[in-house]
N, C-alpha and C positions, 0 to 999 in steps of 0.2 A: 663344723669347719673350725679348725684351730685359728686363734688370733695371730695375725701376721704383724710382726714388729721388725723393722729394718735396723737391727742393732749395729750393723756395719756402718751405715751412714750416720746414725746418731752419735756413735762413739767417735767417728772421724770429726764430726762437728765440734764435739766437746774437746777432743785432743787439740784441734786447731786453736781454739781459744786458750786452752791451758798452755800451749806453746808460746802464744803471744804475751801471756802474763808472766812468763818465767822471769825471775829477777825481782819481782815485787816481794814485799815483806809479809811473812806470816800467811794468813788465810787468803790474802789477795793473790797468792801464787798457786795455792793447792786446793782451795775449797771452790767447787764449781760455781755456786751462785754468787759468791763474793768476787771471784775472778771475772765472771761475766759482767757484773756491774762495773768493776774496775776498768775492764777493757772498753766498755761502751762510753764511760765517762772520759777515759783517756783519748778516745777517738774524737769525742766532741771538743775537748780542749785543743787537740791537734788541729782540727778544722778551724776553730775560732782563731787560734794563735797564728795560723798561716796568714790570716788577714791582718791581725794586729801587728805582726812583724813589719809589714810594709809601713804602717802608721808610725811605729816606733822609730824606724830608720829615717823616715822623712823628718820627724821631729828632731832627731839627732843631727841631721844635716843642717837643718835650719839653725839650731843652736850654735853649731860650729861656724857657720857663715856669719851669723850675728856677732859672735865674739871677734872674729877676724875683721869684720867690717867696722866695728867700733874702734879697733886699733887704727883704722884709716880715717876715723872721724865721721863715719856714717852709721845709721842704724840699718837693720836688716831690710826694713820696708823701703827706706830711701835708696839703698843699694839696688834692690830688685827693680824699683821704679826707674832708676837711672840706667840699668842694663836694658830694660825694655825700650826706653826712650832712645838709647844709643843703637838699638837693633842688634844687640849681642845676645844670641840664643845659646845658652849653656844651662844644662840641667843642674839641679841642686846637689846631686850626688858628686858630680865632677867638680863643682865649685867648692864643695866642702872638702874634697880630697886635695884640691889645690891649696885651700886655706891651711890645711894641716901639714901637708908635705912639701909644698913649694910656695912659700909666702911671697917670694919675688914675683912669680907668675900671677898670683892672686892680686898683688899690689898693682901690677901692670894692667890687669883687667879693670880694677877699681878706678885707676887713673884715666883709662880710656872712657869709662862710663861717666866719670865726673866731667870730662871735657865736653861731652855731647849734650 
C-alpha cells in the first residue's frame, strides 16, 4: 500500500503562515522555519502587549492627572483621596482627558474635591 501524504492540507498550512509573515525582512518572510518562528514569537508579543497596553495607558493617565493636580497645589494621591471623600466618582481616563483638554473643568472638579 502506498504512503498517503496530504500535500494539499500541509501546503495550505505553510502558505497561511507565509502569508502572515509577508513584509518581514529577509528569511523571516520566505524561509519556512524562520517564518514559522517569527510568527509564533510575534503572536506571543501581541498577546503580551495587549495586556501591557492597558497598564501603560493607566500609568500615562496617572502622570497627566498628577501634573495637573500639582498645578492646583495637590499631589495625585491627595487629589484621589479628596475625590473619594467628596463622593465624586470619575475614572482616571476621563480625569486625564479633562486635565489635558479642559483645564477649567478639571480645576472645578479639584475645587469641589478640596471643599469636601
